VEXDREN-2710 file (C-alpha; in Angstrom, 1 decimal):
% VEXDREN-2710
k/r/px/py/pz
1/MET/7.5/25.9/-24.5
2/SER/9.1/25.8/-28.1
3/ASN/7.0/26.5/-30.9
4/ASN/9.1/23.5/-32.7
5/LEU/8.0/20.5/-30.8
6/SER/10.5/18.4/-32.3
7/ASP/12.4/20.1/-30.4
8/LEU/11.2/19.0/-27.3
9/PRO/12.3/15.5/-24.8
10/LYS/9.0/13.7/-26.0
11/ALA/9.6/14.4/-29.7
12/ARG/13.3/13.4/-29.2
13/GLY/11.9/10.1/-27.7
14/PHE/13.0/10.9/-23.9
15/TYR/10.5/10.4/-21.1
16/PHE/10.7/10.2/-17.1
17/PRO/11.0/6.5/-16.0
18/ALA/8.8/4.7/-13.3
19/GLU/10.5/5.3/-9.6
20/TRP/11.0/1.6/-9.7
21/ALA/12.9/1.6/-12.6
22/PRO/17.1/0.8/-12.0
23/HIS/18.4/4.0/-10.3
24/ALA/22.1/5.1/-11.1
25/ALA/21.9/7.4/-8.1
26/THR/19.9/9.2/-5.6
27/TRP/20.2/12.8/-5.3
28/LEU/19.8/14.8/-2.2
29/SER/20.1/18.2/-0.4
30/TRP/21.9/18.1/2.7
31/PRO/19.6/20.4/5.2
32/HIS/20.9/23.3/7.0
33/LYS/18.4/26.0/6.7
34/GLU/17.2/25.9/10.5
35/GLU/13.6/28.0/9.7
36/SER/12.5/24.5/7.3
37/TRP/12.6/23.2/11.7
38/PRO/12.7/25.7/13.8
39/GLY/13.7/24.8/17.3
40/LYS/14.4/21.2/15.8
41/ILE/16.8/20.8/13.2
42/GLY/19.3/19.4/15.2
43/LEU/17.0/16.1/15.7
44/ILE/16.4/15.2/12.3
45/TYR/20.0/14.0/11.0
46/PRO/20.2/10.8/13.1
47/LYS/17.1/9.6/11.1
48/TYR/17.8/11.4/8.2
49/CYS/21.4/9.4/8.0
50/GLU/19.4/6.0/8.9
51/PHE/17.7/7.2/5.2
52/ILE/20.9/7.7/3.7
53/LYS/22.1/4.1/4.6
54/ALA/19.3/2.3/3.5
55/LEU/20.1/4.0/0.0
56/THR/23.5/3.1/-0.1
57/GLU/22.7/-0.8/0.3
58/GLY/21.6/-0.9/-3.2
59/GLU/22.7/2.7/-5.2
60/LEU/25.2/5.5/-4.8
61/VAL/23.8/8.7/-2.9
62/ARG/24.8/12.4/-4.5
63/ILE/24.5/15.0/-2.1
64/ASN/24.1/18.4/-2.9
65/ALA/26.6/20.1/0.0
66/GLY/27.5/23.7/-0.8
67/ARG/30.0/24.7/1.8
68/GLU/33.1/22.7/2.8
69/THR/31.7/23.3/6.7
70/ILE/28.1/21.8/5.5
71/LYS/30.0/18.8/4.0
72/ALA/32.1/18.6/6.9
73/PHE/29.3/18.5/9.1
74/ALA/27.7/15.6/7.1
75/ILE/30.6/13.7/6.6
76/GLU/30.6/13.6/10.6
77/GLN/26.8/12.9/11.1
78/LEU/27.3/9.9/8.1
79/THR/30.4/8.5/10.0
80/ALA/28.7/8.3/13.3
81/ALA/25.7/6.5/11.6
82/GLU/28.1/3.8/10.1
83/VAL/27.3/5.2/6.6
84/ASP/29.9/3.3/4.2
85/LEU/31.2/7.2/2.5
86/SER/32.5/5.0/-0.6
87/LYS/28.5/5.0/-1.7
88/ILE/28.3/9.0/-1.2
89/GLU/29.5/11.4/-3.5
90/PHE/29.5/15.4/-2.5
91/PHE/28.8/18.3/-5.2
92/ASP/29.5/21.8/-4.0
93/PHE/26.4/23.2/-5.4
94/PRO/24.9/25.8/-2.8
95/THR/21.3/25.4/-1.9
96/ASN/18.6/27.0/0.1
97/ASP/16.8/24.2/1.6
98/ALA/16.5/20.7/1.6
99/TRP/13.8/19.5/-0.6
100/CYS/15.5/17.8/-3.8
101/ARG/12.2/16.2/-4.8
102/ASP/11.1/19.7/-5.4
103/HIS/14.2/21.7/-7.1
104/GLY/16.2/19.0/-8.0
105/PRO/16.4/17.5/-11.8
106/ALA/14.0/15.7/-13.7
107/PHE/16.4/13.4/-15.2
108/LEU/14.9/11.8/-18.4
109/ILE/16.4/8.7/-20.6
110/ASN/15.9/8.1/-24.2
111/PRO/15.9/4.0/-24.3
112/GLU/16.9/4.1/-28.0
113/THR/20.1/6.4/-27.8
114/LYS/20.9/5.5/-24.4
115/GLN/21.3/8.9/-23.5
116/LYS/20.4/10.6/-20.2
117/ALA/19.0/14.6/-20.2
118/VAL/18.1/16.9/-17.6
119/VAL/14.4/18.9/-17.9
120/ASP/15.1/22.2/-15.3
121/TRP/11.8/23.2/-14.5
122/GLY/11.0/26.5/-12.6
123/TYR/11.3/26.6/-9.0
124/ASN/9.1/29.5/-7.0
125/ALA/9.2/27.8/-3.4
126/TRP/5.7/26.4/-3.7
127/GLY/4.1/29.6/-4.6
128/GLU/6.9/32.1/-3.4
129/LYS/6.1/31.0/0.3
130/TYR/10.1/30.5/1.4
131/PRO/12.3/32.9/-0.1
132/PRO/15.0/32.9/-1.1
133/TYR/14.7/30.1/-3.4
134/ASP/17.3/31.5/-6.2
135/LEU/20.4/28.6/-5.2
136/ASP/17.5/26.0/-5.4
137/ASP/15.9/27.0/-8.9
138/VAL/19.3/26.5/-10.5
139/ILE/20.3/22.8/-8.8
140/PRO/19.5/21.1/-12.2
141/THR/21.1/23.1/-14.6
142/LYS/24.2/23.0/-12.8
143/ILE/24.0/19.5/-12.1
144/ALA/23.4/18.8/-16.3
145/GLN/26.3/21.0/-16.7
146/HIS/28.5/19.0/-14.4
147/PHE/27.8/15.4/-16.0
148/ASN/27.3/17.6/-19.7
149/LEU/23.7/16.0/-20.6
150/PRO/21.3/18.3/-22.2
151/VAL/19.5/20.8/-20.4
152/TYR/15.7/21.6/-21.3
153/HIS/14.7/24.7/-19.9
154/PRO/10.8/24.8/-20.4
155/GLY/9.9/28.2/-18.5
156/ILE/7.0/27.3/-16.2
157/VAL/7.2/26.2/-12.2
158/MET/6.9/22.6/-11.9
159/GLU/8.0/20.1/-8.6
160/GLY/8.6/16.5/-8.2
161/GLY/6.2/15.8/-5.7
162/SER/3.5/16.8/-7.6
163/VAL/3.7/14.4/-10.2
164/ASP/3.9/10.7/-10.1
165/PHE/4.7/8.1/-12.8
166/ASN/3.6/4.2/-14.0
167/GLY/7.2/4.9/-16.9
168/LYS/4.3/3.8/-19.3
169/GLY/2.8/7.1/-20.5
170/THR/0.8/8.5/-17.6
171/VAL/1.2/10.8/-15.0
172/LEU/-0.8/11.8/-12.1
173/THR/-1.3/14.8/-10.1
174/THR/-3.6/17.2/-8.5
175/THR/-5.8/20.0/-9.9
176/ALA/-5.1/21.9/-6.1
177/CYS/-1.4/22.2/-7.1
178/LEU/-0.8/22.6/-10.7
179/LEU/-3.7/24.8/-11.4
180/ASN/-3.2/27.1/-8.3
181/LYS/-2.6/30.8/-9.5
182/ASN/0.8/31.0/-7.2
183/ARG/2.5/28.7/-10.0
184/ASN/1.6/29.7/-13.2
185/PRO/-1.8/31.6/-13.6
186/HIS/-1.0/31.9/-17.1
187/LEU/-1.9/28.8/-18.3
188/ASN/-5.1/26.7/-18.4
189/GLN/-5.3/23.1/-17.6
190/ARG/-4.7/21.8/-21.1
191/GLN/-1.7/23.8/-21.7
192/ILE/-0.2/22.4/-18.1
193/GLU/-1.0/19.0/-19.8
194/GLU/0.7/20.0/-23.1
195/TYR/3.8/20.8/-20.9
196/LEU/3.7/17.2/-18.7
197/GLN/3.0/15.2/-22.1
198/ASN/6.1/17.1/-24.4
199/TYR/8.5/17.6/-21.1
200/TYR/7.8/14.5/-19.1
201/GLY/7.4/12.2/-22.5
202/VAL/3.9/11.3/-21.4
203/GLU/0.6/10.4/-23.4
204/GLN/-1.7/10.7/-20.7
205/VAL/-2.7/13.2/-17.5
206/LEU/-4.8/12.0/-14.7
207/TRP/-6.1/14.7/-12.2
208/LEU/-6.9/14.7/-8.6
209/GLY/-8.2/17.0/-6.3
210/ASP/-7.3/18.1/-3.1
211/GLY/-4.4/17.2/-0.9
212/ILE/-4.0/16.8/2.7
213/VAL/-4.3/18.9/5.4
214/GLY/-0.8/20.7/6.2
215/ASP/0.4/19.8/3.3
216/ASP/1.8/23.6/2.4
217/THR/2.6/22.8/-1.1
218/ASP/-0.8/23.0/-2.0
219/GLY/-1.5/19.5/-2.8
220/HIS/1.3/17.8/-3.8
221/ILE/0.5/14.1/-5.0
222/ASP/3.0/12.0/-3.2
223/ASP/1.4/12.7/0.1
224/ILE/-2.0/11.4/-1.2
225/THR/-2.0/8.4/-4.0
226/ARG/1.3/6.9/-5.8
227/PHE/1.7/4.4/-8.7
228/VAL/3.5/1.1/-6.7
229/ASN/3.3/-0.8/-10.6
230/GLU/2.4/0.6/-14.0
231/ASP/-0.9/0.0/-13.1
232/THR/-1.8/0.0/-9.5
233/VAL/-2.1/2.6/-7.0
234/ALA/-1.7/2.9/-3.0
235/THR/-3.9/5.8/-2.1
236/VAL/-3.9/7.1/1.7
237/ILE/-7.8/6.8/3.4
238/GLU/-8.4/8.6/6.4
239/GLU/-10.6/6.1/8.4
240/ASP/-11.9/8.4/11.5
241/ARG/-15.1/10.0/9.8
242/SER/-14.5/12.9/11.9
243/ASP/-10.6/13.6/10.9
244/GLU/-10.4/16.5/8.4
245/ASN/-8.9/14.4/6.0
246/TYR/-11.5/11.5/5.4
247/HIS/-13.5/13.5/3.0
248/ILE/-10.6/14.7/0.7
249/LEU/-9.7/11.3/0.4
250/GLN/-12.9/9.9/0.4
251/GLU/-12.8/12.2/-3.1
252/ASN/-9.7/10.8/-4.5
253/LEU/-10.7/7.4/-3.8
254/GLN/-14.0/7.7/-5.9
255/THR/-12.1/9.8/-8.4
256/LEU/-9.2/7.0/-8.6
257/LYS/-11.9/4.6/-9.6
258/THR/-13.6/6.6/-12.2
259/MET/-10.0/6.3/-14.0
260/ARG/-8.8/4.3/-17.5
261/LEU/-5.3/4.2/-18.1
262/LEU/-4.5/4.2/-21.8
263/SER/-5.0/0.4/-22.4
264/GLY/-8.5/1.0/-21.0
265/LYS/-8.0/-0.5/-17.9
266/GLN/-9.0/0.7/-14.6
267/LEU/-6.8/1.3/-12.4
268/ASN/-5.7/-1.2/-9.2
269/ILE/-6.4/0.8/-6.2
270/ILE/-4.4/-0.3/-3.2
271/GLU/-6.0/1.8/0.3
272/LEU/-3.1/2.7/2.6
273/PRO/-4.2/4.2/5.7
274/MET/-3.1/7.4/7.5
275/PRO/-1.2/7.7/10.8
276/ASP/-2.8/9.1/13.5
277/PRO/-2.2/12.6/13.0
278/VAL/1.1/14.3/13.7
279/PHE/1.0/18.0/15.5
280/TYR/3.9/19.7/16.7
281/GLU/3.7/23.5/18.7
282/GLY/-0.5/23.0/18.0
283/GLN/0.3/22.7/14.0
284/ARG/-1.4/19.7/12.2
285/LEU/1.9/18.4/9.5
286/PRO/1.5/16.8/6.3
287/ALA/2.2/12.7/8.1
288/SER/1.5/10.3/5.6
289/TYR/2.5/6.6/4.6
290/ALA/2.5/7.6/0.8
291/ASN/5.8/9.5/1.1
292/PHE/7.8/6.4/0.8
293/TYR/10.7/6.5/-1.7
294/ILE/11.3/3.7/-4.3
295/ALA/14.9/2.5/-4.3
296/ASN/16.5/0.2/-5.9
297/THR/16.9/-2.7/-3.3
298/SER/14.3/-1.0/-0.6
299/VAL/11.3/0.9/-0.2
300/ILE/11.7/3.3/2.4
301/VAL/8.3/4.8/4.1
302/PRO/7.9/7.1/7.0
303/THR/6.7/5.9/10.2
304/TYR/4.9/7.8/12.9
305/SER/5.1/5.6/16.3
306/CYS/1.6/5.3/16.2
307/ALA/-0.6/2.0/15.7
308/ASN/-0.9/1.9/12.0
309/ASP/2.8/1.8/11.1
310/GLU/3.1/-1.5/11.0
311/ARG/-0.3/-2.2/8.7
312/ALA/1.4/0.4/6.3
313/LEU/4.7/-1.1/6.3
314/SER/2.6/-4.8/5.5
315/ILE/0.5/-3.2/2.5
316/LEU/3.5/-1.9/0.9
317/GLU/5.6/-5.0/1.1
318/ALA/3.2/-6.7/-0.8
319/CYS/3.1/-3.8/-3.3
320/PHE/7.1/-4.2/-3.8
321/PRO/8.0/-7.9/-4.1
322/GLY/11.5/-8.3/-3.9
323/ARG/12.6/-5.1/-2.3
324/LYS/13.3/-5.1/1.3
325/ILE/10.7/-2.4/3.2
326/VAL/12.4/-0.1/5.6
327/GLY/10.0/1.7/7.8
328/ILE/12.3/5.0/9.8
329/ASP/10.6/7.4/11.8
330/SER/9.5/10.5/10.6
331/THR/8.2/12.4/13.4
332/ASP/11.1/15.3/13.9
333/ILE/11.7/15.2/9.9
334/ILE/7.6/16.0/9.3
335/TRP/8.2/19.0/11.4
336/GLY/9.6/20.5/8.3
337/LEU/6.3/19.6/6.2
338/GLY/8.0/16.7/4.1
339/SER/9.3/13.1/4.8
340/PHE/11.7/11.1/2.4
341/HIS/9.9/11.5/-0.7
342/CYS/9.8/15.0/-0.7
343/LEU/13.7/15.2/0.4
344/SER/15.0/12.6/-2.4
345/GLN/15.4/12.6/-6.4
346/GLN/16.2/9.4/-8.3
347/GLU/18.5/9.6/-11.4
348/PRO/17.5/6.9/-13.7
349/ALA/20.3/4.2/-15.3
350/VAL/20.3/4.2/-19.0
END
């Protein structure tokens, strides 16, 4: 971190808006890495395109496509899904993988000057788990340069799925991920908080503990607890006491109950059920309704062809008056160990 705090985003009036703030666009990186969906990548495109179609009803979609062959394939799939291609912009930025939430740009805005900036955090594929990741790591700077935006380089590892914001000075994260020795072993909790505050423009960091079973990111917040407005979170709860997620999520719930916002208020807590466990080839997958994406006109929610789908959609519908709740089956997509929120990154409007 720069020794001169006045050079950093927070001091310059920048902050990371809440996801429900107006978007200029949603960024995606077109999925092409077969090892991310071994034996199954061909099955994900119809639902992925359904996701994009829902996005285009309210905003532009910007896609990192890289090679012309990938772009041509994407256009073929989107056309088959009857997506309005006038709402799609392709960029020839090559990527290693599809998880744009984690390798994409963290867009900041300055409400006074109406400026936009990008934070290019370091990216190491969730603790060196899935090399190579060199192409993904430079995506934020490539996007910033294309749009002639200032870009900040904190010099530490941080993933978009590990943080969630209320847009009023608070960020929510987990110790399981941000304090993991495979990310920034040279930093302690207080030092990481300083990076979050100075580069995301927040005042307060709230910490939960562990993430759900099957999550290879070491506990991303976007699979467990999400802000739905500035003082309310939706958090997933496992109702089956014999399930291995039960105690993890109960502990998170109890921690949430002790938290206070900057105003001194307690969080309003809305409980979301968990879907039935999803397994593929004997592996438990990180299926969760918390991995929803808040778009301009809709909230796009992963569903899993199980009894709790409708219940989860109904709960989220009450959280987002004025937005359409769109459930899209994520049973094939989750084999990649992430869903719609993991695949996307919002670009705020200024």
